C-alpha positions in Angstrom: 71.9 -84.9 70.5 73.4 -82.7 73.2 73.6 -83.8 76.6 71.4 -81.9 79.0 72.3 -81.6 82.5 69.4 -81.5 84.9 69.2 -80.2 88.4 66.4 -81.2 90.7 64.8 -79.4 93.6 61.7 -80.2 95.2 59.3 -77.3 95.6 56.1 -78.3 97.1 54.4 -80.6 94.7 55.9 -79.3 91.5 59.2 -79.7 89.9 60.8 -76.7 88.3 63.5 -77.3 85.8 65.7 -74.4 84.7 67.0 -75.2 81.3 68.7 -72.7 79.1 66.4 -71.9 76.2 63.6 -74.4 77.0 61.5 -74.7 80.1 59.1 -77.6 80.3 56.5 -77.3 83.0 54.3 -80.3 83.8 52.0 -80.9 86.6 52.8 -84.4 87.6 52.3 -86.2 90.6 54.9 -86.1 93.2 56.1 -89.2 91.7 57.4 -89.1 88.9 59.1 -85.7 89.1 57.4 -82.7 87.1 58.7 -81.3 83.7 57.8 -78.0 81.9 58.6 -76.8 78.3 58.5 -73.1 77.5 59.5 -71.3 74.2 62.0 -68.6 74.8 60.5 -65.3 73.4 57.0 -66.5 73.5 54.9 -69.0 71.8 54.3 -66.8 68.8 57.1 -65.8 66.6 57.4 -63.8 63.3 58.5 -65.7 60.3 61.9 -64.6 59.0 61.8 -66.3 55.6 59.8 -68.6 53.5 60.7 -71.5 55.7 59.4 -69.9 58.8 61.6 -69.1 61.8 64.0 -70.6 64.3 63.3 -70.6 68.0 64.6 -72.1 71.3 62.7 -73.5 74.2 63.6 -74.1 77.9 63.0 -77.5 79.6 62.6 -77.4 83.4 62.4 -80.6 85.4 61.9 -81.3 89.0 64.3 -84.1 89.0 67.5 -82.6 88.0 69.0 -85.9 87.4 66.4 -87.0 85.0 67.1 -87.3 81.3 64.7 -85.4 79.2 64.2 -86.2 75.5 62.3 -83.9 73.2 61.1 -84.1 69.6 63.7 -83.5 67.0 66.3 -85.4 69.0 66.8 -82.8 71.6 67.7 -84.1 75.0 69.3 -83.0 78.2 69.6 -83.7 81.9 68.0 -81.4 84.3 66.9 -78.0 83.1 68.3 -77.0 79.7 67.7 -74.7 76.6 67.4 -76.3 73.3 69.5 -75.2 70.4 67.6 -73.0 67.8 65.3 -75.2 65.9 63.5 -74.3 62.6 59.8 -74.1 62.6 57.5 -73.8 59.6 54.7 -71.3 59.3 51.8 -72.3 61.5 51.6 -74.1 64.8 54.2 -76.7 65.8 54.0 -78.7 69.1 57.2 -79.9 70.8 56.8 -82.9 73.1 59.4 -83.7 75.8 59.5 -86.6 78.4 61.9 -87.6 81.2 63.3 -90.9 81.8 61.5 -90.9 85.0 58.2 -90.9 83.1 57.3 -87.2 83.3 56.3 -85.5 80.0 55.3 -82.1 78.8 54.7 -80.2 75.5 54.7 -76.7 74.2 53.2 -75.2 70.9 54.9 -72.5 69.0 53.1 -70.5 66.3 55.1 -69.0 63.4 53.2 -66.2 61.7 53.8 -63.7 58.8 52.4 -60.2 59.7 55.0 -58.2 58.0 53.9 -56.3 54.9 56.0 -56.2 51.8 58.0 -53.1 51.2 58.4 -51.1 48.0 61.7 -50.0 46.7 62.2 -46.7 44.9 59.1 -45.5 43.1 60.4 -42.9 40.6 58.0 -40.4 39.0 57.3 -40.7 35.3 57.0 -37.8 32.8 55.6 -38.1 29.3 54.5 -35.7 26.5 51.5 -35.6 24.2 50.0 -33.4 21.5 46.5 -34.6 22.4 44.8 -32.2 24.8 42.8 -35.2 26.1 45.9 -36.8 27.4 48.2 -39.8 26.6 48.1 -43.5 27.3 51.2 -44.1 29.5 52.7 -47.6 29.9 55.0 -48.1 32.9 56.8 -51.0 34.5 55.0 -52.4 37.5 56.9 -51.4 40.6 58.6 -54.3 42.5 58.2 -55.1 46.2 60.2 -57.3 48.6 58.9 -59.5 51.4 60.7 -61.8 53.9 58.3 -64.6 53.4 56.8 -64.1 49.9 59.6 -63.7 47.4 57.4 -61.9 44.8 54.5 -60.1 46.4 51.6 -59.2 44.1 51.6 -55.5 43.0 48.6 -53.6 41.6 48.6 -49.9 40.5 45.8 -47.4 39.8 45.6 -46.0 37.2 47.0 -49.1 35.6 49.8 -49.1 33.1 48.4 -48.2 29.6 45.6 -46.1 31.0 44.8 -42.7 29.5 46.5 -40.1 31.6 45.2 -36.5 31.3 47.5 -33.6 30.7 49.2 -32.7 34.0 50.3 -34.7 37.0 48.3 -37.8 38.0 49.2 -39.8 41.1 49.5 -43.6 40.6 48.8 -45.6 43.8 50.3 -49.0 44.0 49.6 -51.8 46.5 51.9 -54.8 47.3 50.3 -57.9 48.9 52.2 -60.9 50.2 50.9 -64.5 50.5 49.7 -63.8 54.0 47.6 -61.0 52.8 49.8 -58.4 54.3 49.9 -55.3 52.1 51.6 -51.9 51.8 51.1 -49.0 49.5 53.4 -46.7 47.5 52.8 -44.0 45.0 54.5 -42.2 42.2 53.3 -39.4 39.8 52.8 -39.7 36.1 53.0 -36.2 34.5 51.8 -35.7 31.0 53.1 -32.6 29.4 51.1 -31.2 26.4 53.2 -30.3 23.5 50.8 -27.7 21.7 51.8 -27.2 18.0 48.2 -26.9 16.7 47.1 -23.3 15.9 43.6 -22.1 16.9 40.7 -22.4 14.6 38.2 -19.5 13.9 34.7 -20.5 14.7 33.1 -17.3 13.5 34.5 -14.4 11.5 32.4 -11.9 9.6 32.1 -12.2 5.8 32.7 -9.4 3.5 30.3 -6.6 4.5 29.0 -3.6 2.7 27.9 -0.6 4.9 26.0 2.5 4.2 27.9 5.6 5.2 26.4 7.4 8.2 28.8 10.3 8.3 31.4 12.0 6.2 34.0 9.8 8.0 32.3 6.6 6.8 30.4 4.1 9.0 30.9 2.5 12.3 30.9 -1.3 12.3 30.6 -3.6 15.3 31.5 -7.2 14.7 32.8 -10.2 16.6 35.3 -13.0 15.8 35.7 -16.1 17.9 38.2 -19.0 17.8 38.8 -22.3 19.5 42.0 -24.2 20.3 42.9 -27.7 21.3 44.3 -26.3 24.5 42.6 -23.6 26.4 40.9 -20.5 24.9 42.9 -18.5 22.4 43.1 -14.8 22.3 41.5 -13.1 19.3 42.6 -9.6 18.1 41.4 -7.8 15.0 42.6 -4.7 13.2 40.7 -2.3 12.8 38.9 -3.3 16.0 35.2 -3.7 16.2 33.4 -0.4 16.7 35.9 1.4 14.5 34.7 4.0 11.9 35.5 2.6 8.5 36.3 5.1 5.7 34.8 5.1 2.3 36.0 2.3 0.0 37.3 -1.2 0.9 39.1 -1.9 4.2 40.6 -5.2 5.0 40.1 -6.4 8.6 42.7 -8.9 9.7 42.0 -11.1 12.8 44.6 -13.2 14.6 43.8 -16.0 17.1 46.8 -16.9 19.3 46.9 -19.8 21.9 49.1 -20.1 25.0 51.7 -21.9 23.0 52.0 -19.0 20.7 50.4 -20.9 17.9 48.5 -18.4 15.7 46.1 -18.4 12.8 44.8 -15.5 10.8 41.6 -14.6 8.9 40.4 -11.5 7.1 37.3 -9.9 5.7 36.6 -6.8 3.7 34.4 -3.9 4.9 33.1 -1.8 2.0 31.6 1.6 2.9 29.6 3.4 0.2 27.0 6.1 0.0 23.8 5.2 -1.8 21.4 7.2 0.3 19.7 10.1 -1.4 19.8 13.5 0.1 16.7 14.8 1.9 15.2 17.7 0.1 12.5 19.8 1.7 9.1 19.9 0.1 8.3 23.2 -1.7 5.0 24.9 -1.9 3.6 26.4 -5.1 4.5 30.0 -5.8 1.5 32.1 -6.7 2.0 35.5 -8.2 0.4 38.0 -10.6 1.6 40.1 -13.5 0.2 42.8 -15.6 2.3 41.6 -18.5 0.4 39.0 -20.5 3.8 37.7 -21.6 4.8 36.8 -18.1 7.6 38.0 -16.0 10.9 37.0 -14.2 10.0 35.2 -11.0 12.3 34.5 -8.0 11.7 31.8 -5.5 13.5 30.2 -2.6 15.5 27.1 -3.5 14.4 24.2 -1.3 17.0 23.2 1.4 18.6 19.8 1.1 20.8 17.8 3.5 22.7 14.6 3.2 23.9 12.1 5.8 27.4 12.2 4.4 27.8 15.6 2.8 25.8 17.6 5.2 24.2 20.6 3.4 23.6 20.0 -0.3 22.7 22.8 -2.7 19.8 22.0 -4.9 19.5 23.1 -8.5 16.1 24.0 -10.0 14.8 24.0 -13.5 13.7 26.6 -14.5 16.0 28.5 -12.2 14.9 31.1 -9.8 14.8 34.5 -11.5 13.9 32.9 -14.9 11.2 34.2 -17.1 7.9 32.5 -16.4 4.9 32.7 -18.7 1.4 33.4 -17.5 -0.1 30.1 -16.3 1.3 27.2 -14.3 4.9 26.2 -14.8 6.4 23.1 -13.2 9.6 23.7 -11.4 11.8 20.6 -10.5 14.6 21.0 -8.0 17.2 18.3 -7.6 19.8 17.9 -4.8 22.8 15.7 -5.7 25.4 14.6 -3.2 29.1 14.0 -3.8 28.5 10.3 -4.6 25.9 11.0 -7.3 22.8 10.2 -5.2 19.9 12.6 -5.9 16.5 13.5 -4.7 14.0 15.8 -6.3 10.9 17.8 -5.4 8.7 19.9 -7.6 6.2 22.7 -7.3 4.4 25.0 -9.6 4.9 28.7 -10.3 1.4 29.9 -10.9 1.6 33.3 -12.6 -1.7 34.9 -13.0 -2.2 37.7 -15.4 -3.5 40.7 -13.4 -6.3 41.0 -15.9 -7.6 44.5 -16.1 -8.9 44.0 -19.6 -12.4 42.6 -20.0 -13.2 39.9 -22.5 -13.6 40.9 -26.1 -16.9 40.1 -27.8 -17.0 38.7 -31.3 -19.7 37.4 -33.6 -22.3 39.8 -32.1 -25.4 39.3 -34.2 -26.5 42.2 -36.4 -29.8 43.8 -35.5 -32.5 41.3 -36.4 -36.1 41.8 -37.6 -38.6 39.1 -37.1 -42.2 38.8 -38.0 -44.7 38.6 -35.2 -46.3 35.3 -34.8 -48.9 36.3 -32.3 -50.2 39.1 -30.2 -47.4 38.5 -27.7 -44.8 38.9 -30.4 -42.5 36.2 -31.6 -40.2 33.5 -30.4 -36.8 34.6 -31.7 -33.7 32.4 -31.7 -30.3 33.8 -32.3 -26.7 32.6 -31.9 -25.1 34.1 -28.9 -22.0 36.1 -29.4 -18.7 34.7 -28.3 -16.2 36.3 -25.9 -12.5 35.6 -25.5 -10.3 36.7 -22.7 -6.5 37.3 -22.9 -6.1 35.1 -19.8 -9.0 32.8 -19.6 -9.3 32.1 -23.3 -12.8 31.4 -24.6 -15.5 32.5 -22.1 -18.0 29.7 -21.9 -20.6 31.6 -19.9 -21.9 34.4 -22.1 -25.2 35.6 -20.8 -27.7 37.4 -23.0 -31.1 38.8 -21.9 -33.6 38.2 -23.3 -32.2 34.7 -24.0 -32.4 33.1 -27.4 -35.7 31.3 -27.7 -37.5 33.8 -25.6 -40.7 35.5 -26.8 -39.9 39.0 -28.0 -42.8 41.5 -27.9 -43.8 43.7 -30.8 -41.4 46.5 -31.2 -37.7 46.7 -30.8 -36.0 44.9 -27.9 -32.3 45.4 -27.0 -30.6 42.1 -26.2 -27.9 42.8 -23.6 -25.0 40.3 -23.5 -22.4 40.1 -20.8 -19.2 38.1 -20.2 -16.9 38.1 -17.2 -13.4 36.7 -16.9 -12.0 35.0 -13.8 -10.6 38.3 -12.6 -14.1 39.8 -12.6 -13.5 42.0 -15.6 -16.8 42.3 -17.4 -17.6 43.2 -21.0 -21.0 43.8 -22.6 -22.4 43.8 -26.1 -25.8 44.4 -27.4 -27.9 44.1 -30.5 -31.6 44.8 -31.3 -34.3 42.5 -32.3 -37.3 44.2 -33.9 -40.5 42.2 -33.9 -42.7 43.7 -36.6 -46.2 43.0 -37.8 -46.2 43.2 -41.6 -48.7 40.5 -42.0 -52.0 42.0 -43.0 -55.1 41.0 -41.2 -57.4 38.5 -42.9 -60.8 40.0 -43.7 -63.7 37.7 -44.0 -66.4 39.4 -46.0 -70.0 38.5 -45.6 -71.3 36.0 -48.1 -72.9 37.4 -51.2 -76.6 37.6 -50.6 -79.9 38.7 -52.1 -82.4 41.0 -50.3 -85.7 42.5 -51.3 -86.0 46.2 -51.6 -88.0 47.9 -48.9 -89.1 50.7 -51.2 -89.5 51.2 -54.8 -85.8 52.2 -55.3 -83.9 49.8 -53.1 -83.1 49.4 -49.4 -81.4 51.5 -46.9 -78.2 50.2 -45.2 -79.8 50.6 -41.9 -82.6 48.2 -42.8 -82.1 44.8 -41.0 -81.4 42.8 -44.2 -78.9 45.3 -45.5 -77.4 45.9 -42.1 -76.8 42.2 -41.6 -74.8 42.2 -44.8 -72.8 45.3 -43.9 -72.1 44.1 -40.4 -71.4 40.5 -41.5 -67.7 41.1 -42.2 -65.1 39.8 -39.7 -61.3 39.9 -39.6 -58.5 38.0 -37.9 -54.9 39.0 -37.4 -51.8 37.2 -36.1 -50.6 40.0 -34.0 -53.7 42.0 -33.4 -56.5 40.2 -31.6 -59.0 42.9 -32.6 -58.5 44.3 -36.0 -61.0 46.9 -37.2 -63.1 46.7 -40.4 -64.2 49.5 -42.7 -66.2 49.3 -45.9 -67.4 51.5 -48.7 -71.0 50.3 -48.2 -73.5 53.1 -49.3 -76.2 54.2 -47.0 -78.7 53.1 -49.6 -78.5 50.1 -51.8 -80.4 50.5 -55.1 -82.1 47.7 -56.8 -79.5 45.6 -58.5 -76.0 44.5 -57.5 -73.8 46.6 -55.3 -70.2 45.4 -54.7 -69.0 46.5 -51.3 -65.2 46.5 -50.4 -64.5 45.5 -46.8 -61.1 46.6 -45.4 -59.5 45.1 -42.3 -57.0 47.3 -40.3 -54.6 45.9 -37.6 -52.8 48.0 -35.0 -49.7 47.9 -37.0 -51.4 49.6 -40.0 -51.6 46.5 -42.1 -54.7 46.2 -44.2 -56.4 43.7 -46.4 -59.6 44.0 -48.4 -62.3 41.7 -49.7 -65.4 42.3 -51.7 -68.9 41.0 -51.3 -72.0 41.6 -53.4 -75.4 42.6 -52.1 -78.1 42.0 -54.7 -81.3 44.0 -54.1 -84.4 42.6 -55.8 -87.4 44.7 -56.5 -89.9 45.1 -53.8 -92.6 42.5 -54.1 -96.1 43.6 -55.1 -98.5 44.0 -52.3 -100.2 40.8 -51.4 -97.9 38.8 -53.6 -95.7 36.0 -52.1 -92.1 36.6 -53.1 -90.0 33.7 -54.1 -87.5 32.5 -51.5 -84.1 34.1 -51.6 -81.0 32.0 -52.1 -78.8 31.5 -49.0 -75.7 33.7 -48.6 -72.5 32.3 -50.0 -70.0 30.6 -47.5 -67.2 33.0 -46.7 -66.5 31.7 -43.2 -62.9 30.2 -42.8 -62.2 27.2 -40.7 -60.8 27.5 -37.2 -57.1 27.7 -36.8 -54.9 24.7 -36.2 -54.0 24.4 -32.5 -50.9 23.3 -30.5 -48.5 24.1 -33.3 -44.9 23.3 -32.3 -41.6 22.9 -34.0 -38.6 20.7 -33.2 -35.4 21.6 -35.0 -32.5 19.3 -35.5 -29.5 18.9 -37.8 -30.9 20.1 -41.1 -34.4 19.1 -40.2 -37.5 20.8 -38.8 -40.5 18.8 -37.7 -43.9 20.5 -37.2 -46.8 19.1 -35.3 -50.3 20.5 -34.7 -53.9 19.6 -34.2 -56.4 20.1 -37.1 -59.6 22.0 -36.4 -62.9 20.0 -36.0 -64.8 22.0 -38.6 -67.0 19.7 -40.7 -65.9 21.3 -43.9 -62.2 21.2 -43.0 -60.2 20.3 -46.1 -56.6 20.5 -45.0 -53.7 22.9 -44.3 -51.2 24.9 -46.4 -47.8 25.3 -44.8 -45.6 28.1 -46.1 -42.1 28.8 -45.1 -40.0 32.0 -45.1 -36.6 32.9 -43.8 -37.0 35.1 -40.8 -36.7 38.7 -41.8 -37.6 38.0 -45.4 -40.9 38.4 -47.1 -40.6 35.7 -49.8 -42.4 32.6 -48.9 -42.5 29.1 -50.2 -45.4 26.6 -49.9 -43.7 23.5 -48.5 -46.8 21.4 -47.7 -50.4 21.0 -48.7 -52.5 18.2 -47.1 -54.6 17.1 -44.2 -51.9 15.6 -42.0 -51.2 17.0 -38.6 -47.4 16.8 -39.0 -44.8 17.8 -41.5 -41.1 17.2 -41.6 -39.0 19.7 -43.6 -35.7 18.3 -44.8 -34.8 21.1 -47.1 -33.6 23.5 -44.4 -30.1 24.8 -43.7 -28.5 24.7 -40.3 -28.1 28.0 -38.6 -31.0 29.7 -40.5 -34.1 30.7 -38.7 -37.4 29.8 -40.5 -40.9 31.1 -40.0 -43.6 28.6 -40.8 -47.2 29.6 -41.3 -49.9 26.9 -41.1 -53.2 28.0 -42.6 -56.4 25.9 -42.3 -58.5 25.6 -45.5 -62.1 24.4 -45.8 -63.7 22.7 -48.8 -65.0 26.1 -50.1 -61.5 27.5 -50.3 -61.9 29.6 -47.2 -58.6 30.0 -45.4 -57.8 30.9 -41.8 -55.4 33.6 -41.0 -52.8 31.0 -40.0 -50.7 30.2 -37.0 -46.9 30.8 -37.2 -44.0 29.2 -35.5 -40.2 29.9 -35.7 -37.5 27.2 -35.9 -33.8 27.2 -36.4 -32.2 23.9 -37.4 -28.6 23.6 -36.1 -25.8 21.1 -35.9 -26.0 19.4 -32.5 -22.3 19.5 -31.6 -22.8 18.3 -28.1 -23.8 14.6 -28.5 -23.7 13.1 -25.0 -25.0 13.6 -22.5 -27.9 15.6 -24.0 -29.5 18.5 -22.2 -31.4 17.3 -19.2 -29.8 13.9 -18.9 -29.6 12.4 -15.4 -26.5 10.3 -14.8 -25.4 8.2 -11.8 -21.7 8.2 -12.4 -19.2 10.6 -14.0 -20.2 10.8 -17.6 -18.2 10.8 -20.8 -18.6 14.1 -22.7 -18.8 13.5 -26.4 -19.1 16.1 -29.2 -18.7 16.3 -32.9 -15.4 17.0 -34.5 -14.7 20.4 -36.0 -12.8 20.7 -39.2 -9.1 21.5 -38.7 -9.4 21.5 -34.9 -6.2 20.6 -33.1 -7.6 21.0 -29.6 -10.9 21.5 -28.0 -11.6 23.6 -25.0 -14.1 21.9 -22.7 -15.5 23.9 -19.8 -17.7 22.7 -17.0 -19.8 25.0 -14.8 -21.7 24.5 -11.6 -24.1 27.3 -11.6 -22.1 30.3 -12.7 -18.8 29.0 -11.4 -16.3 27.5 -13.8 -14.8 24.4 -12.1 -13.0 22.8 -15.0 -11.2 23.9 -18.2 -9.5 21.1 -20.2 -7.9 21.0 -23.7 -8.3 17.5 -25.1 -7.2 16.6 -28.6 -10.0 14.1 -29.1 -13.7 14.6 -29.3 -14.4 13.1 -25.9 -13.5 13.7 -22.2 -14.3 11.4 -19.4 -15.1 13.3 -16.2 -13.6 12.0 -12.9 -15.1 12.0 -9.4 -12.3 14.3 -8.2 -9.9 16.7 -10.0 -7.8 19.8 -9.4 -8.4 23.1 -11.2 -6.6 26.3 -10.5 -5.1 24.9 -7.2 -8.5 23.9 -5.9 -9.9 20.4 -5.4 -13.3 19.7 -6.8 -15.7 16.7 -6.5 -18.5 15.7 -8.8 -21.4 16.0 -6.4 -25.1 15.7 -7.1 -26.5 18.7 -8.9 -26.9 20.4 -12.2 -23.9 21.1 -14.4 -23.5 22.9 -17.8 -20.8 22.0 -20.2 -19.4 23.8 -23.2 -17.1 23.0 -26.0 
């Protein structure tokens, strides 16, 4: 232990020792002398290594001659400084005392407040092909510290973390055992090595376009791609919005990323023309000709345009300037573009014969003679003549006056027939019907009777009894309501039998005669009662039948009448004659009020005379009726039928007929002419005829076949 030399000096009540390195200060009584201990450099020192630090202290004593002894074997006389002594971390108290009994102490604190320090922190560079980054492992940086040999080092992001592409700072902290810390940083840079080409996310498929111009068609499209790094650039050729020509065009698209990686895709654009041209609608051509064989007709060819070809020339069949027959001819015009697409329109060339010629009559009846059937004449039926026109063909509406079935008066009547074609040309024909009365009147003589003479030789015709006989004759006539009667009766009837002839005369000069006998008996003697005379014989005919009518059908005639109410009525005699002929046939005898004649021929007119007969054989003049059986060609609907919907017209077939001409009239206007092959035609609610539209509206219609 070193010797410490101590110098003493009394300063008031305290001793101050000046010792090199260590000063001990103690407040002691004046006796013993005071001592102080003071650490040189302060009571707190920084550790210099793991063991702590070295320090010196100064001991000062009042008694310089006193020997001071301190902890650790340090001693000295008077004031002195201790040699450097080691002190561990924390607080250490040093105690000193003098041989004179004075003592003092001092505490030194060794602390560690110095942070560790990092050495070099080099940056790290790594590469990756993953755009999300790379897990980078690095060595934990080392740090040094005076006290702590190996400070704890932590870094963020830690080694092995996923580092994104690009630079990432790594912050590290070094902490010693005393909790002192320092920071350091370095950079981890991850460079992306991009060798992956982009991928198309959308690219059009093969596309077919309709041409919109002669150059082809414009097509707008889009193609997109993605890349593992950034957004690639997409380019296509031909570009979107280009006009693609006819045929197939391959569009190639390339997607390139920033690393020049590229990928390609392609699709085909096909341009074709399947659109038909547009052809203008054409109106019917209406013209006339004076040549019944037709004429050459020119017309404007409809214009046609095409999206691709522009103007397209249409062709028509028949062509303009061709020969067209009279009537309606369908013309079809077709426009075809360069790619074979076509469109058509059609119209009619209606060529009307400028008809200056009237229809021609045929089958005009010869002049007819018919027997009168009554004072007003006779009902006469006839077959109307036919008329044919060069343009219209058969003329359905032939009008004759008086009409068939009318009552014709006695004498000759001219039947005037007319027919007009659609051009208004009219033709006429005529024939005569003579209604004659060749039927003699029927004279009804008085009954034979007996009278007494009014004088010795006989009786005068003027006498009442004779006059009743002479005036007792009557007569009837079919045509003459008041025939006259003459007789050869004498002015004086002698006793005995006188036969008188009674003659009936009608206005047509027909006569008939009948005889009656007047028997004159001798004049009775005066005063004698003559025997009674026998009654006159019955010469009175029954009344005529009434309501006689005839219904003619197909080879059949049915007569109906009402018989008279005479008490002596016995029946009727029906005789039949062909009109215009005198020969008659009795076809019925009996008391019925109807008769059906099934032995007639269609198309022949028959005259029936129905005579009433009484039980005495007296016969009436008779009532006549005319009937003409005929084939009913038109079967349905019959005359007068009322229908609620368009009817089906049905008729009988005609031998060797290939077609039938059916004509429909509303009033006098022809509204339909059809040529069916079959024996039926169903009318429609609407139809076209001669460029006009017709409807089947309520009203009366006439149809002909």
